[in-house]
N, C-alpha and C positions, 0 to 999 in steps of 0.2 A: 565590444558592447558594454555599456554601463549596467549598473545593477537594476533589477526589476523587482517590484513587490509582488506582482502576479505573473505567473507563467502558465500558459495554457497551450499545450501541443495536441492538436487533434487531427487524426486521419493523415498523418505524415507517413505515407506508405513507403517512402524510400529513405527516411531518416534512420541512420544506423548508430550515431554517436551524439552525445551532448557535450563533448569536449569543447572547451572554450566559452561555455555559457557561464556567466557570473550569477551564481545562485545564493550568494552569501546573505542577501537581504530579502530573499523570497519569503512571503507570508502565505501565499496561496499557490498551490502547485496542482496542475491538472495534466495528466497524460492519458490520451484516449486513442486507442486503435492505431498505434504506431508499431505495427507488427514486424518491422525489420530492426527495431531499436534493440541493440544488444549491449552497447556500452553506456551504462547509466552511472558509472562510478563517480562522476562529478556531483551527483545528487546527494551524496553523503555529506557534502559541504553546505547543504541547505538546512542548517541547524536552527533557523528561526521560524521555519514553516509551521503554520498553525492549522491550516486546512488542506487536506490532501485528497484528491480524487484520481484514482488509477483505474484504467479499464483496458483490458487486452483479451479480446475473445476472438477466436477463430470459428466462424460459423459456416455451415454449408461446405461447398467445395472450395478449398483454399489452395493457394500456392504452397507447395511443400517447404519453401524457404521461409514462410511466415513463422514467427516464434512468439511465444507468450512472454510478456514482460516479467523479468526476474525482479522481484520487489524487495530483495534483501536490504536495499538501501534505506528502507523505512526504519530500521533499527536505530538510525542516528537522528531521528526526528523527535528529540526529547521534549520539545515545546508543543508538539502537535496536539490539538484538541479534538479534531475530527478526522477520521480516516475512513474513506469509502473505497472499497476495492471490488471490482467486477472482473471475473476471469482471473487472469494473472497466475504466474507460477510461484507457488509457495515452497518449492523444493529447498531453497536456501534461507527461508525465514523461520527460525525456530524460537527466538527469544525477543520479545518486544517489551520486556520489563522496564527498559529505559524510558518508555513513553508514559511517564507518570502523570502528565497533564491531560491524557486522552480522556475525553468525556463520551465520545460516540465512536463506535466501531461497527462498520457495516461491511459484510463480506458476502458476495453473491457469486455463485458458480465458480468456486476456487478450483484450481488445478493442483494436484499433488499435495493436497491438504488432508491428512488423516488424523494427525495429532495436533490439537489446537496449540498455537504458539504460546509460550509462557508470558503471561501478563504481569506476573509478580504481585506485589501488594498495591495495586493501583486503587487509590481511594477516590479518584475522580470519575472513573468509568461508571456511567449510569445507564447507558443504552448500548446493547449488543444485539446485532441482528446477523444471522447466518442463514443464507438461502441455498438450498440444493447442495449441502455438503456431503462428502463421503467420510465424515468424521467417525473415528472409532473411539476417540478419547477427548473429553472436555476438561481434563484436570488443569489445563493451563489457565482457566478462569477461576479456579478454586479459592484464591485469596482476594478476589475483588469484592469486598464486603458491601459496597454501596450500589451495586447493580440494581436498578429499578425495573428495567425492561430487558428481557431476554426473548428473542424471537428465533426459533429454529425451524 
């Protein structure tokens, strides 16, 4: 498969791995409700991505085999300007300080998010929205001096 500038994967209920996908030139990445997807390691190679939309929610009665998307790969998206995350597993995402171009961060219904990931001294972030968090600590945003909007 040749390179793609936009990749959108939606409701791929049996997709388990993205191995073999060329993500080196991806600018827009969307992954929605692919609840069997466990091997996302290739996404660390999507270093040019600017807009990211990730969604992984298990609602109602679900198959026990369904898993929430591990989004630790976003740490490598240094050029990302917009990051929208719904659901998803934050267990392995602790530090997003490399995302210095991030202007907008939206997090809804996060799983396993109690301490906000470290954003470092992000001078570009001006819009932060967090819905339904179980947060106990927001100190990860402490050095983002240009935040204009914070919605909790």
